[in-house]
GUDOGU-803771 format. One record per residue: residue number from 1; residue in three letters; chain; x, y, z of N, C-alpha, C in turn. Coordinates in steps of 0.2 Angstrom, whole numbers. Example, Ala and Ser with C-alpha at 12.3 -4.5 7.8 and 13.67 -1.06 7.14 Angstrom:
<mikes>
<1, ALA, A, <66, -28, 39>, <62, -22, 39>, <66, -16, 39>>
<2, SER, A, <64, -11, 35>, <68, -5, 36>, <64, 0, 39>>
</mikes>
This chain:
<mikes>
<1, MET, A, <-272, -276, 211>, <-275, -275, 204>, <-270, -273, 199>>
<2, THR, A, <-266, -268, 200>, <-262, -266, 195>, <-256, -271, 194>>
<3, ASP, A, <-255, -274, 199>, <-249, -280, 198>, <-252, -285, 193>>
<4, LYS, A, <-258, -287, 194>, <-261, -292, 189>, <-261, -289, 182>>
<5, ILE, A, <-263, -283, 181>, <-263, -280, 174>, <-256, -280, 171>>
<6, LEU, A, <-251, -277, 176>, <-244, -277, 173>, <-241, -285, 171>>
<7, GLN, A, <-244, -289, 175>, <-241, -296, 174>, <-245, -298, 167>>
<8, ASP, A, <-251, -297, 166>, <-254, -299, 160>, <-251, -295, 154>>
<9, LEU, A, <-249, -289, 155>, <-246, -286, 149>, <-239, -289, 148>>
<10, LEU, A, <-235, -290, 153>, <-229, -293, 151>, <-229, -300, 149>>
<11, SER, A, <-234, -304, 151>, <-235, -310, 148>, <-237, -311, 141>>
<12, SER, A, <-241, -306, 139>, <-243, -305, 132>, <-239, -302, 127>>
<13, ALA, A, <-234, -299, 130>, <-229, -295, 125>, <-224, -301, 121>>
<14, PRO, A, <-223, -299, 115>, <-219, -304, 111>, <-212, -305, 114>>
<15, ALA, A, <-210, -311, 114>, <-203, -313, 117>, <-198, -312, 112>>
<16, THR, A, <-199, -309, 106>, <-194, -308, 101>, <-191, -301, 101>>
<17, SER, A, <-185, -301, 99>, <-181, -294, 100>, <-183, -290, 93>>
<18, PRO, A, <-183, -284, 93>, <-185, -280, 87>, <-179, -282, 81>>
<19, PRO, A, <-181, -281, 75>, <-176, -282, 70>, <-170, -277, 70>>
<20, ALA, A, <-164, -279, 68>, <-159, -275, 68>, <-159, -270, 63>>
<21, ALA, A, <-157, -264, 64>, <-157, -259, 59>, <-152, -260, 54>>
<22, PRO, A, <-154, -258, 48>, <-150, -260, 42>, <-144, -256, 42>>
<23, GLY, A, <-138, -259, 40>, <-132, -255, 40>, <-128, -255, 46>>
<24, LEU, A, <-130, -257, 52>, <-127, -256, 59>, <-123, -263, 60>>
<25, ARG, A, <-118, -262, 63>, <-114, -268, 65>, <-115, -270, 72>>
<26, PRO, A, <-114, -275, 75>, <-115, -277, 82>, <-109, -274, 86>>
<27, VAL, A, <-110, -272, 92>, <-104, -269, 96>, <-100, -275, 98>>
<28, VAL, A, <-93, -273, 97>, <-88, -278, 99>, <-83, -274, 103>>
<29, ASP, A, <-79, -278, 107>, <-74, -275, 111>, <-68, -272, 106>>
<30, LEU, A, <-65, -267, 109>, <-59, -264, 105>, <-53, -268, 106>>
<31, PRO, A, <-49, -268, 101>, <-43, -271, 101>, <-38, -268, 107>>
<32, PRO, A, <-34, -272, 109>, <-30, -269, 115>, <-26, -262, 115>>
<33, ILE, A, <-23, -262, 108>, <-19, -256, 107>, <-24, -250, 107>>
<34, THR, A, <-30, -251, 103>, <-35, -245, 103>, <-38, -244, 110>>
<35, LYS, A, <-39, -249, 114>, <-42, -248, 120>, <-37, -244, 125>>
<36, ALA, A, <-30, -246, 124>, <-25, -242, 127>, <-25, -234, 125>>
<37, GLY, A, <-26, -233, 119>, <-27, -226, 116>, <-33, -223, 119>>
<38, VAL, A, <-38, -226, 120>, <-45, -223, 123>, <-44, -222, 130>>
<39, ASP, A, <-40, -226, 134>, <-39, -225, 141>, <-35, -219, 142>>
<40, LEU, A, <-29, -218, 137>, <-25, -212, 138>, <-29, -206, 136>>
<41, ALA, A, <-33, -207, 131>, <-37, -201, 130>, <-41, -199, 136>>
<42, LYS, A, <-44, -203, 139>, <-48, -202, 145>, <-44, -199, 150>>
<43, ILE, A, <-38, -201, 151>, <-33, -198, 156>, <-31, -191, 154>>
<44, VAL, A, <-30, -190, 148>, <-29, -182, 146>, <-35, -178, 147>>
<45, LEU, A, <-41, -181, 146>, <-47, -177, 147>, <-48, -176, 154>>
<46, TRP, A, <-46, -180, 158>, <-46, -179, 166>, <-41, -173, 168>>
<47, PHE, A, <-36, -173, 164>, <-31, -168, 166>, <-33, -161, 164>>
<48, ILE, A, <-36, -161, 158>, <-39, -155, 156>, <-45, -153, 160>>
<49, ALA, A, <-49, -157, 162>, <-55, -155, 166>, <-52, -153, 173>>
<50, GLY, A, <-47, -156, 176>, <-44, -154, 182>, <-40, -147, 182>>
<51, SER, A, <-37, -146, 176>, <-33, -140, 175>, <-38, -134, 175>>
<52, VAL, A, <-44, -135, 172>, <-49, -130, 171>, <-52, -129, 178>>
<53, VAL, A, <-54, -134, 182>, <-57, -133, 189>, <-51, -129, 193>>
<54, LEU, A, <-45, -132, 193>, <-40, -129, 197>, <-39, -121, 195>>
<55, LEU, A, <-39, -120, 189>, <-38, -113, 187>, <-44, -109, 190>>
<56, LEU, A, <-50, -111, 189>, <-55, -107, 191>, <-55, -106, 199>>
<57, GLY, A, <-53, -111, 202>, <-53, -111, 209>, <-48, -106, 211>>
<58, LEU, A, <-41, -106, 208>, <-36, -102, 210>, <-38, -95, 209>>
<59, ILE, A, <-41, -93, 203>, <-43, -86, 202>, <-48, -84, 207>>
<60, THR, A, <-53, -88, 209>, <-58, -86, 213>, <-55, -85, 220>>
<61, LEU, A, <-51, -89, 222>, <-47, -88, 229>, <-43, -82, 229>>
<62, GLU, A, <-40, -82, 223>, <-35, -75, 223>, <-39, -69, 223>>
<63, GLU, A, <-45, -69, 219>, <-49, -63, 219>, <-52, -61, 227>>
<64, TYR, A, <-54, -67, 230>, <-57, -66, 237>, <-52, -64, 242>>
<65, TRP, A, <-46, -68, 241>, <-40, -66, 246>, <-37, -59, 245>>
<66, MET, A, <-37, -57, 239>, <-33, -51, 238>, <-38, -45, 239>>
<67, ALA, A, <-45, -46, 237>, <-49, -40, 238>, <-51, -39, 245>>
<68, THR, A, <-52, -44, 249>, <-55, -44, 255>, <-51, -39, 260>>
<69, PRO, A, <-45, -40, 261>, <-42, -35, 266>, <-42, -28, 264>>
<70, HIS, A, <-40, -28, 257>, <-41, -20, 255>, <-48, -17, 255>>
<71, ALA, A, <-53, -21, 253>, <-59, -18, 254>, <-61, -17, 261>>
<72, ASP, A, <-59, -20, 266>, <-60, -18, 273>, <-56, -12, 275>>
<73, ALA, A, <-50, -11, 272>, <-46, -5, 274>, <-49, 1, 270>>
<74, MET, A, <-52, 0, 264>, <-55, 6, 261>, <-61, 7, 264>>
<75, ALA, A, <-65, 2, 267>, <-72, 4, 270>, <-70, 8, 277>>
<76, LYS, A, <-65, 5, 281>, <-63, 9, 287>, <-61, 16, 285>>
<77, MET, A, <-57, 17, 280>, <-55, 24, 278>, <-61, 28, 277>>
<78, LEU, A, <-65, 25, 272>, <-72, 29, 270>, <-76, 31, 276>>
<79, GLN, A, <-77, 26, 281>, <-81, 27, 286>, <-78, 32, 291>>
<80, HIS, A, <-72, 32, 292>, <-68, 38, 296>, <-69, 44, 292>>
<81, LEU, A, <-69, 45, 286>, <-70, 51, 282>, <-77, 53, 283>>
<82, ALA, A, <-82, 48, 282>, <-89, 51, 283>, <-91, 53, 290>>
<83, ALA, A, <-88, 50, 295>, <-89, 51, 302>, <-86, 58, 304>>
<84, ASN, A, <-81, 60, 301>, <-77, 66, 302>, <-77, 70, 296>>
<85, PRO, A, <-82, 73, 294>, <-82, 77, 288>, <-77, 84, 289>>
<86, PRO, A, <-74, 86, 284>, <-70, 92, 285>, <-73, 98, 285>>
<87, ASP, A, <-71, 103, 288>, <-74, 110, 288>, <-72, 113, 281>>
<88, PRO, A, <-77, 115, 277>, <-76, 117, 271>, <-72, 124, 271>>
<89, ASN, A, <-72, 128, 277>, <-69, 134, 278>, <-62, 133, 280>>
<90, ASN, A, <-60, 127, 282>, <-53, 126, 285>, <-49, 122, 279>>
<91, PRO, A, <-44, 126, 276>, <-40, 123, 270>, <-36, 117, 272>>
<92, SER, A, <-34, 117, 278>, <-29, 111, 280>, <-33, 105, 281>>
<93, GLN, A, <-39, 105, 284>, <-44, 99, 284>, <-46, 97, 277>>
<94, MET, A, <-47, 102, 272>, <-49, 100, 266>, <-44, 96, 262>>
<95, ASP, A, <-37, 99, 264>, <-31, 96, 261>, <-31, 89, 263>>
<96, ALA, A, <-32, 88, 270>, <-31, 81, 273>, <-37, 76, 270>>
<97, PHE, A, <-43, 79, 269>, <-48, 75, 266>, <-47, 73, 259>>
<98, ARG, A, <-44, 78, 255>, <-42, 76, 248>, <-36, 71, 248>>
<99, LYS, A, <-31, 71, 252>, <-26, 66, 252>, <-29, 59, 254>>
<100, ALA, A, <-33, 59, 259>, <-36, 53, 261>, <-40, 50, 255>>
<101, LEU, A, <-44, 54, 252>, <-48, 51, 246>, <-43, 49, 241>>
<102, ASP, A, <-38, 53, 240>, <-33, 50, 235>, <-30, 44, 237>>
<103, SER, A, <-29, 43, 243>, <-25, 37, 245>, <-30, 31, 245>>
<104, VAL, A, <-37, 32, 246>, <-42, 27, 244>, <-42, 25, 237>>
<105, LYS, A, <-42, 30, 233>, <-42, 29, 225>, <-35, 26, 223>>
<106, SER, A, <-30, 27, 226>, <-24, 24, 224>, <-24, 16, 226>>
<107, LEU, A, <-26, 15, 232>, <-27, 9, 234>, <-32, 5, 230>>
<108, LEU, A, <-37, 8, 228>, <-42, 4, 224>, <-39, 3, 217>>
<109, ASP, A, <-35, 7, 214>, <-31, 6, 208>, <-26, 1, 208>>
<110, THR, A, <-22, 1, 214>, <-17, -4, 215>, <-20, -11, 216>>
<111, VAL, A, <-25, -12, 219>, <-29, -18, 220>, <-32, -21, 213>>
<112, GLY, A, <-34, -16, 209>, <-37, -18, 203>, <-32, -20, 198>>
<113, SER, A, <-26, -16, 198>, <-21, -18, 194>, <-17, -25, 196>>
<114, THR, A, <-17, -26, 202>, <-14, -32, 205>, <-18, -38, 203>>
<115, GLN, A, <-24, -37, 204>, <-29, -42, 202>, <-29, -44, 195>>
<116, ARG, A, <-29, -39, 191>, <-29, -40, 183>, <-22, -43, 181>>
<117, ASP, A, <-17, -41, 184>, <-10, -44, 182>, <-10, -51, 184>>
<118, THR, A, <-13, -53, 190>, <-13, -60, 193>, <-18, -64, 188>>
<119, ARG, A, <-24, -62, 186>, <-28, -65, 182>, <-25, -66, 175>>
<120, ASP, A, <-22, -61, 173>, <-18, -62, 166>, <-13, -68, 166>>
<121, PHE, A, <-9, -67, 172>, <-4, -72, 173>, <-7, -80, 173>>
<122, MET, A, <-12, -80, 177>, <-15, -87, 177>, <-18, -89, 171>>
<123, LEU, A, <-21, -85, 167>, <-24, -87, 160>, <-18, -88, 155>>
<124, LYS, A, <-13, -85, 156>, <-7, -86, 151>, <-4, -93, 153>>
<125, VAL, A, <-3, -95, 159>, <-1, -101, 161>, <-5, -107, 159>>
<126, SER, A, <-12, -106, 161>, <-17, -111, 158>, <-17, -112, 151>>
<127, GLN, A, <-16, -106, 147>, <-16, -107, 140>, <-10, -111, 138>>
<128, LEU, A, <-4, -109, 141>, <2, -113, 139>, <1, -120, 141>>
<129, ILE, A, <-2, -122, 146>, <-3, -129, 148>, <-8, -133, 144>>
<130, LEU, A, <-14, -129, 143>, <-20, -133, 140>, <-19, -132, 132>>
<131, VAL, A, <-18, -127, 129>, <-18, -126, 122>, <-11, -128, 119>>
<132, SER, A, <-5, -127, 123>, <1, -130, 120>, <3, -137, 121>>
<133, VAL, A, <0, -140, 126>, <2, -146, 128>, <-4, -151, 128>>
<134, LEU, A, <-9, -151, 132>, <-14, -156, 132>, <-18, -157, 127>>
<135, PHE, A, <-21, -151, 123>, <-25, -152, 118>, <-21, -155, 112>>
<136, PRO, A, <-15, -153, 111>, <-11, -157, 105>, <-11, -164, 107>>
<137, VAL, A, <-9, -166, 113>, <-9, -173, 115>, <-15, -177, 114>>
<138, LEU, A, <-21, -174, 116>, <-27, -176, 115>, <-29, -177, 108>>
<139, THR, A, <-28, -172, 104>, <-29, -173, 97>, <-25, -179, 94>>
<140, ALA, A, <-18, -179, 95>, <-14, -185, 93>, <-17, -192, 95>>
<141, LEU, A, <-19, -192, 101>, <-22, -198, 104>, <-29, -200, 100>>
<142, LEU, A, <-33, -195, 99>, <-39, -196, 96>, <-38, -198, 89>>
<143, GLY, A, <-33, -195, 85>, <-31, -197, 79>, <-29, -204, 78>>
<144, TYR, A, <-25, -206, 83>, <-22, -213, 84>, <-28, -218, 85>>
<145, ILE, A, <-32, -216, 89>, <-39, -221, 90>, <-42, -222, 84>>
<146, PHE, A, <-44, -216, 81>, <-48, -217, 75>, <-44, -220, 69>>
<147, GLY, A, <-38, -218, 69>, <-34, -221, 63>, <-34, -229, 64>>
<148, THR, A, <-32, -231, 70>, <-32, -239, 71>, <-39, -242, 71>>
<149, GLN, A, <-44, -239, 73>, <-50, -241, 72>, <-52, -242, 64>>
<150, GLN, A, <-51, -237, 60>, <-52, -237, 53>, <-48, -242, 50>>
<151, ALA, A, <-41, -243, 52>, <-37, -248, 49>, <-39, -255, 50>>
<152, SER, A, <-42, -256, 57>, <-44, -263, 59>, <-51, -264, 54>>
<153, THR, A, <-55, -259, 54>, <-61, -260, 50>, <-59, -262, 43>>
<154, GLN, A, <-55, -258, 40>, <-53, -260, 33>, <-49, -266, 32>>
<155, GLY, A, <-46, -268, 37>, <-42, -275, 37>, <-47, -281, 38>>
<156, ASN, A, <-52, -279, 41>, <-57, -285, 42>, <-61, -285, 35>>
<157, LYS, A, <-63, -280, 32>, <-66, -280, 26>, <-62, -283, 20>>
<158, GLY, A, <-55, -282, 20>, <-51, -285, 15>, <-50, -292, 16>>
<159, GLY, A, <-50, -294, 22>, <-48, -301, 23>, <-53, -306, 24>>
</mikes>
């Protein structure tokens, strides 16, 4: 039943295409030089996307790889300290407890500063690659593409 209704609707639809919008030109193929510029711009955009994904992957891997062994060591030290609390009346045990807590704190500070330094290094390298190299190349390519497109449009109007 629905197929019959659908066929009736399709057969009764006008076979003409809608009128063209005023001021629009038909789509034409790009000239070979402009097409080469578009292809190069696509390649540069893929490099930019790949660099961003690689950077995020490296930062994530480094954060996990760096933090996990140290977090396990700190957890073991804290479990040992919690399982064997010091006697508050014994100064040598209290000193050993304070030294153990200080070593956990220094390990935590070391891991944090190492992660921060590595993250800063990765961000500076990515900034060097992306901002100093790839974005200017992409900008130049896009300027070339739009410049040749505009020049060919003006050449067609003048001739």
